[in-house]
C-alpha positions in Angstrom: 6.3 2.2 -17.2 3.2 4.3 -17.9 -0.4 3.5 -17.0 -2.1 5.5 -19.8 -5.6 4.9 -18.5 -4.7 7.5 -15.8 -3.0 10.0 -18.1 -5.3 12.8 -16.9 -4.4 12.4 -13.2 -2.8 15.4 -11.5 -0.3 15.3 -8.6 0.8 18.1 -6.3 4.1 17.7 -4.4 4.3 20.0 -1.4 7.9 20.8 -0.7 8.8 22.0 2.8 9.8 25.7 3.2 9.4 28.3 5.9 7.1 26.9 8.6 7.6 23.4 7.4 11.3 23.2 6.5 14.4 22.3 8.5 18.2 22.4 8.0 18.5 18.6 7.8 16.4 17.9 4.7 16.7 19.3 1.2 13.0 19.2 0.4 13.4 21.0 -2.9 15.8 18.3 -4.2 13.9 15.3 -3.0 10.6 16.8 -4.3 12.2 17.1 -7.7 13.4 13.5 -7.6 9.8 12.4 -6.6 8.3 14.4 -9.4 10.6 12.9 -12.1 9.7 9.4 -11.0 6.0 10.0 -10.9 6.0 11.7 -14.3 7.3 8.4 -15.7 3.8 7.0 -14.9 2.2 9.5 -17.3 0.7 11.8 -14.7 0.9 15.5 -14.5 3.1 16.6 -11.5 3.4 20.1 -10.0 5.8 21.0 -7.2 4.8 23.9 -4.8 6.6 25.1 -1.7 4.5 25.2 1.5 3.2 28.7 1.2 -0.3 28.9 2.7 -1.7 29.7 -0.8 -0.4 26.4 -2.2 -2.9 24.5 -0.2 -5.7 26.1 -2.1 -4.6 24.1 -5.1 -5.9 20.8 -3.6 -9.2 21.1 -5.4 -7.3 20.7 -8.6 -5.4 17.5 -7.9 -6.0 13.7 -7.5 -2.9 12.9 -5.4 -1.2 15.1 -2.7 2.4 14.2 -1.9 3.5 15.7 1.4 7.3 16.1 1.5 7.9 18.6 4.3 8.9 18.6 7.9 8.2 20.1 11.3 9.9 23.4 10.8 9.4 26.5 13.0 5.9 27.3 14.2 6.9 30.5 16.1 4.7 33.3 14.9 7.5 35.8 14.1 9.0 33.4 11.6 6.1 32.3 9.3 2.8 33.3 10.7 0.6 32.3 13.6 -1.4 29.0 14.0 -4.5 31.0 13.3 -3.1 32.2 10.0 -2.5 28.6 8.9 -5.9 27.3 10.0 -7.4 27.6 6.5 -4.5 25.6 4.9 -5.0 22.8 7.3 -8.8 22.9 6.9 -8.1 22.5 3.1 -6.0 19.4 3.9 -8.7 17.9 6.2 -11.4 18.6 3.6 -9.3 17.0 0.8 -8.8 13.9 2.9 -12.5 13.6 3.8 -13.3 13.8 0.1 -11.6 10.4 -0.4 -8.8 11.7 -2.6 -5.3 10.3 -2.2 -2.4 11.4 0.0 1.2 10.1 0.1 3.3 11.2 3.0 7.0 10.9 2.6 9.7 10.6 5.3 9.3 13.7 7.4 5.5 13.8 6.7 5.2 11.9 10.0 6.6 14.9 11.8 5.0 17.7 9.9 1.9 19.8 10.5 2.1 19.8 14.3 -0.5 22.6 14.3 -3.0 20.3 12.6 -4.5 17.9 15.2 -6.2 15.8 12.5 -3.0 15.0 10.6 -2.1 11.9 12.7 -5.5 10.4 11.9 -5.2 11.2 8.2 -1.6 9.8 7.9 -2.3 6.8 10.2 0.6 7.6 12.5 3.2 10.2 13.7 6.7 10.8 14.8 6.8 11.5 18.5 9.4 14.2 19.5 11.7 12.9 22.2 10.7 9.3 21.6 10.9 8.5 17.9 14.5 8.2 16.5 16.7 6.9 13.8 20.1 5.3 13.7 22.8 7.0 11.5 21.9 7.0 7.8 23.3 4.1 5.9 22.6 1.7 3.1 19.7 -0.2 4.7 17.2 -3.0 4.0 13.5 -2.5 4.3 11.3 -5.6 4.3 7.7 -6.0 3.0 5.3 -6.8 5.9 4.4 -10.4 6.0 7.7 -11.5 4.6 10.1 -12.9 7.2 13.8 -11.8 6.7 16.1 -14.9 6.7 17.6 -15.5 10.1 15.6 -12.8 11.9 12.9 -13.4 14.5 9.8 -11.2 14.2 9.1 -9.1 17.4 5.7 -7.6 17.9 4.4 -7.5 14.3 2.2 -10.4 13.4 2.2 -11.7 9.8 -0.4 -10.0 7.6 -1.7 -10.5 4.1 0.8 -9.0 1.7 -0.6 -5.7 0.2 -0.5 -5.2 -3.6 1.9 -2.3 -3.0 4.6 -4.6 -1.7 3.4 -8.0 -3.0 6.4 -9.4 -5.0 8.4 -6.2 -4.4 11.2 -7.9 -2.6 13.5 -6.1 -0.1 13.9 -2.4 -0.6 17.6 -1.4 -0.3 18.4 2.3 -0.1 20.9 4.8 1.4 18.5 6.3 3.9 17.4 6.9 7.4 15.5 4.2 9.3 12.8 5.8 11.4 12.0 3.9 14.6 9.5 4.1 17.4 6.9 5.8 15.4 3.4 6.1 16.8 1.4 3.9 14.4 -2.4 3.8 14.6 -3.9 0.4 15.3 -6.0 0.8 12.1 -3.0 1.2 9.9 -1.8 -1.7 7.7 1.9 -2.1 7.8 3.6 -2.2 4.4 7.4 -2.1 5.2 9.6 -2.6 8.3 13.2 -2.2 9.2 15.0 -4.3 11.8 16.6 -2.3 14.7 17.7 -3.4 18.2 15.9 -6.8 17.8 12.6 -5.3 16.7 10.9 -5.0 13.3 10.0 -1.3 13.2 7.1 -0.1 10.9 8.4 2.4 8.4 5.5 2.5 5.8 1.8 1.8 6.1 -1.7 2.2 4.6 -3.7 4.6 6.8 -7.0 3.5 8.2 -8.2 7.1 8.5 -8.0 8.3 4.9 -6.9 7.1 1.5 -3.3 7.7 2.4 0.0 5.9 2.5 2.9 6.9 4.7 6.4 6.0 3.4 9.2 6.8 5.8 11.9 6.6 3.2 13.3 9.6 1.3 15.7 11.5 3.6 17.8 12.6 0.6 18.2 12.3 -3.1 20.6 9.3 -2.5 17.5 7.3 -1.5 16.0 7.8 -4.9 19.2 6.4 -6.6 17.8 3.0 -5.5 15.8 1.2 -8.2 13.9 -0.7 -5.5 13.0 2.5 -3.6 11.8 4.1 -6.9 9.7 1.1 -7.7 8.1 1.3 -4.2 7.2 4.9 -4.9 5.7 4.2 -8.2 3.6 1.3 -6.8 2.3 3.6 -4.0 1.2 6.3 -6.4 -0.4 3.8 -8.7 -2.4 2.2 -6.0 -3.5 5.5 -4.5 -4.6 6.8 -7.9 -6.8 3.7 -8.4 -4.7 1.4 -10.7 -5.9 -2.2 -10.6 -4.0 -4.4 -8.1 -2.7 -6.5 -11.0 -1.0 -3.5 -12.5 0.4 -2.3 -9.2 1.9 -5.8 -8.6 3.4 -5.7 -12.2 5.0 -2.4 -11.8 
């Protein structure tokens, strides 16, 4: 599906490397999978690794996709916090401008050296508290839709957002992030059920035009048609597609 009214939209995918990579995620491979799917919408997509200079490209794009992790902030490895201040100032300024951000999977655990990132994303992974069970084929349920035979725990029903309205369950071979720190102003899009609790794994941020989507650990996640459909809907909504087109995607 292409939404040709937005053919001139430009997307930048930031793929983790150096300061924002880790040995558990193949950010290059998943970034490529994301780019292929978003290009199917008719938008221009560029992938850049998280070199500090890549952040200067934000003035040229309409959607920033953050696909990177916590990495190693030790100065001897990839620069000091001070050397990265301009990169994070660019992200903060981009968010304040009202342009769109989509944070994927480890985006909840990236940019620990940017105190404003939690507010932009609408939540964060808390080291030593947040966790995930072993990766498996798992079901993720749109918020406001009650899974059959499961009692909701702690998440009240909400109006179904266009991104997930009519989407149905998302089934993917993925990690299920749990015990994330979610801002009260965030609107939950997707949950997963673990240890008797519906855990938020995707949401609309109240602090910026941003969506956090906790899926996407590996390329196997993007083999799922329902997961790819969720990704397309998120990008369309962030780029300003009418709600009716988002629901139809």
